[in-house]
C-alpha positions, -999 to +999 in steps of 0.1 A: -275+259-175-293+237-199-304+238-235-336+219-242-334+205-206-300+189-214-265+198-203-242+206-232-261+186-258-241+174-288-261+171-320-292+191-310-321+188-335-345+215-322-345+245-345-356+269-317-341+255-285-351+267-251-325+279-226-327+276-189-305+283-158-308+278-121-297+303-094-280+297-060-276+321-032-272+320+006-288+354+009-324+357+022-346+372-005-322+367-033-339+370-067-333+377-103-348+409-117-332+409-152-311+388-175-292+391-208-283+362-231-255+365-257-246+337-281-215+333-302-201+311-329-163+310-331-162+342-310-186+360-333-218+373-316-248+359-334-275+368-308-277+394-281-310+395-263-301+428-245-311+433-209-346+420-203-364+429-171-377+395-160-374+370-132-378+341-156-351+315-159-369+286-176-372+275-211-365+308-228-369+302-265-340+310-289-347+344-304-316+347-326-310+339-362-319+305-377-295+278-364-270+263-388-263+226-389-233+210-372-224+243-354-213+248-319-230+278-301-217+292-269-242+311-249-238+332-218-263+345-194-258+375-171-283+382-143-292+412-121-304+407-085-333+421-065-314+454-060-308+458-097-271+450-093-251+426-115-252+392-098-229+371-119-228+352-152-221+318-166-215+302-200-222+269-216-227+255-251-248+234-274-240+220-308-265+214-335-268+182-355-278+178-391-309+199-393-318+194-429-323+162-450-298+175-476-271+175-449-270+137-452-252+119-480-252+085-463-275+056-474-287+026-455-264-004-458-265-039-445-264-076-454-276-087-489-312-098-483-305-129-504-283-142-476-308-137-448-315-149-422-280-164-416-245-156-428-234-191-419-252-223-408-253-225-370-226-245-353-233-271-327-227-246-299-252-222-315-280-247-317-286-242-280-293-205-286-330-197-290-326-180-323-293-183-342-307-162-370-300-132-348-265-128-360-253-092-357-240-073-387-203-063-387-195-033-409-163-015-418-148+010-442-111+020-446-100+055-456-070+077-456-064+114-449-033+134-454-036+152-421-056+149-389-088+170-390-094+199-366-129+188-361-146+154-367-181+143-360-197+109-366-235+110-372-249+075-369-280+054-364-293+020-370-323-001-377-316-022-347-290-013-320-255-004-329-220+003-315-195+023-335-157+021-335-129+040-351-094+026-355-102-004-334-116+016-304-152+020-294-166+054-301-186+069-272-202+052-243-238+049-254-257+016-250-284+001-272-284+032-294-305+046-311-330+035-284-366+026-291-391+050-306-421+046-329-397+038-358-423+044-385-425+080-373-391+087-358-357+071-358-331+088-337-295+095-347-266+102-324-237+126-327-201+117-316-171+139-313-143+118-328-118+146-334-091+129-313-097+096-330-090+104-366-053+103-375-032+113-405-028+083-428-049+051-427-081+049-407-110+024-403-145+032-392-166+003-380-200-006-365-216-037-351-254-038-355-278-062-338-315-067-341-326-048-310-362-036-311-361-034-348-362-070-358-357-090-326-380-104-300-401-076-285-431-079-262-449-111-257-453-120-293-437-154-295-429-151-332-396-133-339-400-139-377-428-113-374-400-088-370-422-059-360-404-032-379-381-049-404-365-082-415-329-074-405-307-047-390-291-019-411-267+010-405-266+046-415-237+069-407-214+096-420-181+109-407-176+146-413-140+158-412-131+195-412-095+205-419-074+234-410-075+249-445-113+251-444-119+220-465-144+192-455-145+155-463-175+133-457-171+095-454-207+081-456-222+047-457-227+034-492-207+018-519-173+005-508-183-006-473-179-042-462-201-064-440-197-098-424-200-119-393-179-118-362-175-132-327-211-123-317-231-150-333-265-141-319-278-112-299-314-105-288-328-082-261-350-109-246-331-141-254-295-130-247-262-131-265-240-158-279-203-150-284-177-173-299-144-156-291-125-179-314-140-162-344-126-131-361-147-109-385-148-119-421-160-094-447-176-091-481-191-061-499-221-046-480-254-041-498-270-007-502-305-013-489-323+020-491-314+054-503-343+070-485-333+083-451-366+078-434-379+098-404-345+107-389-345+130-358-317+140-334-318+122-301-336+147-278-330+132-244-304+115-222-291+083-239-288+048-224-255+042-206-238+020-181-244+041-150-232+019-121-214-014-112-227-037-085-203-062-070-213-097-060-220-101-023-219-139-024-207-167-048-213-203-040-210-236-059-240-258-069-222-286-087-193-293-110-185-261-129-218-245-118-219-214-095-246-191-083-240-154-077-260-130-056-255-093-063-277-082-034-299-060-055-325-066-082-312-046-111-312-042-149-282-047-171-258-075-177-229-094-161-193-088-169-175-121-163-137-126-160-127-161-173-093-175-163-077-207-176-104-218-201-094-239-230-103-229-265-138-240-272-149-242-236-185-229-233-196-209-203-233-201-199-249-173-178-285-174-168-303-147-149-332-145-123-347-120-099-353-145-071-344-180-060-367-210-055-354-237-032-319-224-037-320-224-075-328-197-101-366-190-104-370-188-142-407-196-147-417-159-145-395-150-174-419-168-197-403-169-232-374-147-224-344-170-223-321-143-206-292-165-213-257-154-224-232-179-238-194-175-242-171-198-261-136-192-250-107-184-273-083-201-248-066-170-235-051-169-200-076-142-190-107-132-210-136-109-201-171-117-214-196-089-213-226-089-237-231-058-257-266-060-273-289-074-246-300-067-211-316-086-183-335-080-151-319-100-123-304-102-088-290-136-092-269-152-120-259-188-126-225-195-142-222-229-158-191-245-174-168-222-156-132-236-153-117-235-119-131-216-090-154-186-094-149-158-069-167-125-061-139-107-080-147-124-112-183-111-116-197-076-117-232-065-126-233-035-150-263-013-144-279+001-176-306+027-181-312+061-196-286+084-180-311+107-162-299+131-135-311+115-103-317+147-083-341+138-055-334+123-021-358+112+007-347+096+040-362+092+074-357+075+108-373+042+098-350+019+079-378+000+064-392+032+048-357+040+036-356+006+020-390+013+004-376+045-011-345+026-024-368+000-039-388+027-057-356+043-071-342+010-083-375+001-099-374+035-118-338+030-128-344-004-142-376+004-161-366+038-175-347+022-203-355+035-238-392+038-228-409+037-194-414-001-193-436-022-171-409-047-163-373-055-174-370-093-172-398-113-190-410-113-226-428-080-223-409-048-215-435-026-231-443+011-225-476+007-206-493+040-203-511+035-169-480+023-152-462+054-164-489+079-155-495+067-119-458+066-113-448+098-132-453+121-102-429+099-082-405+097-111-402+135-112-393+136-075-364+112-080-350+124-113-352+150-140-374+131-164-384+162-184-367+153-217-373+116-213-411+119-209-413+146-235-397+123-261-418+093-251-450+114-253-444+118-290-448+080-293-479+082-272-494+109-295-483+091-327-501+060-315-534+078-313-560+065-338-582+085-361-610+085-336-589+100-309-581+069-288-547+066-273-534+030-268-525+009-239-488+009-248-463+032-267-446+024-290-474+002-304-464-034-311-486-062-300-515-042-285-529-022-314-562-014-296-580+015-280-566+023-246-584+014-214-595+039-187-565+051-167-542+037-195-552+059-224-556+088-200-518+090-196-519+109-229-536+137-210-521+134-176-484+133-184-482+164-206-500+183-178-476+169-152-446+181-173-462+216-174-467+216-137-433+202-128-410+217-153-430+245-169-428+227-203-454+247-222-441+234-256-449+198-248-483+208-236-489+227-268-478+199-289-499+174-270-531+195-266-550+185-297-544+149-289-555+154-253-587+171-265-592+143-291-590+117-263-617+134-243-638+139-275-634+102-282-648+092-248-676+118-250-687+108-285-692+072-276-707+079-241-731+108-246-748+099-213-714+109-197-709+075-180-679+058-196-692+024-203-686+021-240-653+019-259-633+011-228-607-010-246-595-039-226-607-024-194-584-034-166-601-017-137-579-012-107-554-037-119-542-063-094-562-050-065-564-074-035-596-087-020-617-060-037-634-054-070-639-017-079-667-013-105-650-006-138-676+020-148-669+039-116-632+040-124-636+048-160-661+076-154-639+091-127-610+092-152-633+107-179-640+136-154-603+138-144-590+140-180-617+165-190-607+188-161-571+186-171-579+195-207-599+225-194-569+236-173-545+231-201-567+252-225-566+280-199-528+279-196-525+279-234-549+308-239-576+287-255-613+287-247-617+263-217-655+268-214-665+238-234-644+215-212-653+232-179-690+227-187-684+191-198-665+184-166-693+198-145-718+176-163-697+145-158-694+152-121-731+156-118-737+123-136-711+106-114-728+118-083-763+108-095-751+073-106-725+063-080-728+084-048-753+075-022-770+097+004-748+084+032-716+094+013-709+058+002-696+053-033-707+025-056-686-006-050-676+005-016-639-003-023-610+018-011-603+028-047-639+038-053-636+063-025-601+074-035-612+082-070-642+102-059-622+121-033-590+127-053-609+138-084-634+160-066-665+140-076-685+143-044-709+170-031-691+191-005-715+179+022-706+143+017-668+145+016-665+139+053-688+109+052-669+094+023-636+098+042-652+079+071-663+051+049-628+049+034-612+049+069-636+023+082-627-001+054-590+003+061-594-001+098-616-032+096-589-049+076-563-043+103-549-012+085-544-030+053-549-019+017-568-034-012-558-010-039-542-020-072-522+000-098-547+028-100-558+033-064-525+029-047-512+062-061-541+080-044-542+062-011-518+080+012-522+114-004-560+114+000-559+101+036-534+128+045-553+156+027-585+147+046-570+146+081-562+109+083-524+109+081-525+085+110-540+059+086-516+067+059-487+061+082-503+029+095-503+016+059-467+028+053-455+009+084-476-022+078-455-053+074-482-079+071-497-090+038-506-070+017-482-041+021-450-026+009-434-037+042-444-074+036-423-076+004-394-058+021-396-082+050-392-110+025-362-096+008-375-073-019-350-048-033-374-034-060-411-029-061-431-061-070-457-062-097-482-079-073-488-076-036-489-114-036-459-120-059-448-144-032-465-151+001-458-174+030-492-189+026-492-193-012-457-193-024-451-178-059-481-163-078-488-176-113-456-175-134-478-162-162-475-127-148-453-122-118-426-096-121-404-086-091-394-053-106-425-032-115-426+004-104-464+010-104-470+001-067-441+024-058-462+055-067-464+061-029-430+078-034-447+111-044-464+112-010-431+105+008-416+137-007-448+157-008-464+151+026-441+132+048-412+155+041-435+183+028-423+195-006-452+206-028-465+234-049-493+258-043-524+255-065-518+270-099-481+270-096-458+256-123-422+246-121-421+252-084-424+289-085-448+290-056-440+263-031-464+249-005-444+231+022-465+209+045-443+186+065-464+160+083-448+143+113-464+110+122-462+073+125-431+058+139-409+085+125-388+108+146-375+127+116-378+129+078-363+151+051-362+154+014-345+175-012-354+179-048-334+197-075-364+214-092-365+234-124-358+265-104-332+251-081-328+231-049-359+228-027-355+210+007-378+204+036-374+182+066-385+179+102-374+163+135-390+157+168-373+161+202-398+155+229-426+181+222-403+203+201-407+202+164-379+216+142-384+222+105-357+231+081-364+245+047-345+257+016-363+279-009-343+287-042-341+321-058-370+326-081-394+308-058-415+318-027-430+294-002-459+290+022-447+268+051-475+252+072-463+242+107-484+215+123-487+227+158-515+232+183-497+264+196-491+289+168-475+313+193-447+288+198-435+292+162-400+306+159-382+311+126-344+317+122-337+338+102-369+358+104-391+355+074-406+384+055-438+378+074-452+353+098-486+347+113-498+318+134-487+284+121-482+296+085-450+313+073-445+331+040-409+326+029-388+342+002-357+324-011-332+313+016-326+287+042-347+285+073-349+267+106-383+268+123-392+255+157-426+249+173-444+229+198-454+196+182-488+180+184 
């Protein structure tokens, strides 16, 4: 059961939240035919939907009275099965946040601007830190209560990133809150249940606030003084205490709070953190900076948390007091270091890198990101240093100045990202392919941090739109990204200019320009994907005008329907290898693709789609006239040229087969190697499989020579590289100017692993996996493959195995869904299904909900 696609959300800001539930049953044909929702507040019924005859379980909009602020609502759903009999019930809750501006009494506080940028001059130790001006803000306020409250909530946010505490203990487990949004449009606040923390008598509420994305280094702008959003961090919070007698007390930021400096002397997301454990906080009156709240919104998706710990697999010494650590996995987060026997004032420095070069950290590809954490010991027998307001992308760490011997027990990597439910799993008989899937997942985990970033290590970490849109289908397979993408899409839409152009990145920082083809198109593609995958009509509705405006922008500046004008910083098929796809071929194909999506979205939303259907048909005609030749070849002759034309249906029906042959010939003549870049790679294996060349798709999957996924894996990759040639035997490292070893874009093949290798897909026109199309595709070196995916309607699973000429397929169809299962066999009469499906014919089975085992003669 979820509310707004979240489990038991605390501090919900949506005035009409949507309620969903999933069904489970072992019975063949189990289905819901009716439901009833009841909602209560303090055991008082506030909404009763009554019994509704419906099989719908997704995103049912609140239809009760207007929600009240700071109120917990319990809601229960009862369901009736396919026989009309009661089939169970379940209950959950959500709690609203502060829904109205006048619920807030807090004001923004921080450091007196006169004292900026430093509280104190930097010490000698600090002079080695790239920017000692990045000193976090320590805040505190003491108060007393006669008795402990029966309910206490802390509502808080920051211009920067913050960590709250109450009576000396950290509140909550959120990292880098409030995250990163288009701060000029939205600044998220968080809600914490602190009922058990407030005690009768004296209490102290505290917060530490660092620059974060607000005023620190962000992107590849070398000038931190630019401070993209503001000059310095600030804090806003209020503690709301409810007592047994019905009274309420609010302790809000404002007059009477104190601020000062503390042990963290500098903290920056790119540069790292400097901690002097000898220092204790010293305070003075805090300044009231701003009484206008600004654009506050409740956090609408899963927050950033520490989600895993990775232990060191090897520690070795590289000189006096200098050690290298290998965690065995390229990841995103920070190192927690246990320090034993250091003297007061000893300085220990941690540096981070993704790969080694001749046995040392390879740091050149970090560019201006220092990724360096420094700890000055207080002289305790045992101390633990773990940065709080930075993160790094790394597999290796260097520890310098460490006293004594560093062991594997002294270091642990803390993995940080948005705490999304990872609900998909793919595995097969080939360990290299399993490593590829693991690399894809680790790349997603590391780069789904606040926004879908391009990379987590260098001085960039921006929300590039093309990277996100080509990878989004794979992302939805691995995890529930519904709320995450819906929230980020608001930044994408807010970044659209008055002419209708989306941008290359969101939020906008250093690239305030019109989006390029395939980049700006993400503003159309991702809302449609959220509809198809999760049934999220509201996000589609909220995005539709912006989607239409993007198509209108392209059309207005390209009336001849070939997208050659206003293409932004056109990247083409970015980082393709040994090929050059004509940029106007790519851009015009995406013009057609986005126009068709807008037409389809208009139809779903009940709007007139005729205008866009006609425009799409006209663009297709112009594409064929301009780029498709009589022999079925496509202008440029690259793999990506053919993939775009085939995937986006831009060929005459009579030339499709010829185009497929041209594509196949190009791959084969290269020894079954690819040339595709960021754009083409997502289409490569799906298009080949769809057009009868799964053999070639598998040949590319299993390829281990350059360029290929297998090549990077053979050379130790544990995440997806930015470039096929990030490192090669013949050339060494690519240019350090742009060479990330954790970039998810080329991992977009993951969608094909789930969708065609294992076989989990949707029928045309289906949304939220109501109508499944299961098409397992045995092939290549595999003897078995299987996948499962926790969809919006429940668990879907599909897998296959080969034993001689016997093919066995296993399937799970959740209640509320139906499936068509296509069995690849030359002998339809050999098909056997246990248990028997509702109907069967030849090599196609129509399945209702349930679990099935199907056998057939394999090809």
